[in-house]
Steps between C-alpha positions, in 0.01 A plus 500: 500500500273640229661607175347778296625552149377808327323342203714190455537442130746399233746726327330787323552619151621849419814707546681442828253242634550165663829314522780580256784282382854571616573646157212743529599603854854580389356750255342711776683831514423830668563724797263267690483129424280253686559129439265231624377716786273320745349638818308288748333635813469236773295581810547150639144402413463642151763514229447750219705490178489869408764480223548171316810545284514848349754601235523870419753739351469878523718713275677806631287812448188293430164561664290189553156453653425182691129419482256224581210409730514542875712231663691411183840585651563855369607657828684187608705515180579867557606429859722211391679672212555815708657307787226585750411132533711184485449235233401141568677387180662660199719804460474874440794687351545877503761604244617139502545484877286241680294648782545176695876558514459846656520534876205662675709814548605514134145441383364773728769742381424418136127560549570832671736626230386339175130418537189716546159385621156652437209344686124542489507658847688828495681436832577869549569627851215741578712737712756556223479727196535369146869593492562341839327176398705478181835576664444258790654187337807703405545628853461147640774380265739770621466764228583850635182701564575776247570248224192296595275807483639597160435151360153495653407826331633371167287186537190706584562716196521188283150395611355851468474581873780745558249764614348255750825425682383657827159331509423206725315191372162612639527811283548298180261307276540124456672549166739755649581270792587221256724742310685570825533124547642469148745783567612323817551172311707673231701740715799264521491450120436123513575271208179305553159615626237254622137612525230292671162638388636859506169635366275274706375778731442755225211587269531421130627842392758522780607144420568589137690812606719301740570228245583763236742654748666164566526440125658844452756438776570155361585641158689806622711321763519160328407332826345154506141483629307190609138592575236268647148606406152351454395780261563429131469871414801554726685186398485573129708815549807280558737352241391149584218330688572184697178309567498263797262225597522230767853593606643484148555742215230425245623730223704813428420750227546858387170688541339668201584872462245735653 
């Protein structure tokens, strides 16, 4: 079996990088805490160490940007700390509760009720209007239709698309479609919102508008945002930037005001 390690190297210097002592790990506090997280993908012929012992703490109400070169483990980290993917080693705690101790049913219920996801692809159903796309997750979770529609319209208003509630995706620009996606991710008022390249399909101006919107919602609703991006102009709009390299966190820092 071949083993591929993403840039095998020693422990890095900088905030949050490399292995930490037990004393340092005990100091990690936040709504999300990752301790010694490792993720290995094994195809049977090739073994890839995508995460090689990541420690991370995200404070409640904080917005962080996870950045780094392609293949450094950004999306893998997001998938692991959100519960979309299992860990090979380590632990992730949400409000002090280990994800590994949750049953599949409990984890699915928690994601549906407490977590929102924004992806690069809009994933809107083309036959549904903006309001129908936003209310869909509520209806699937058993929310009465009248209540679901009211919450959907509130969410569309929050992203500036109340007047576009009856339009279908093909009748909207890329930026407007992503706003509908954001409304859908926030309609259940999640505690934590994960975004994987949420501006990746947009031009520079639309990207800045979307990130400004996320920042506004973050401050107004005090929700926690974890955003994966390759664009520093987007990343620097967060409270903190987490730089990754070779499956490890290289450094963490507060970006300069802009």
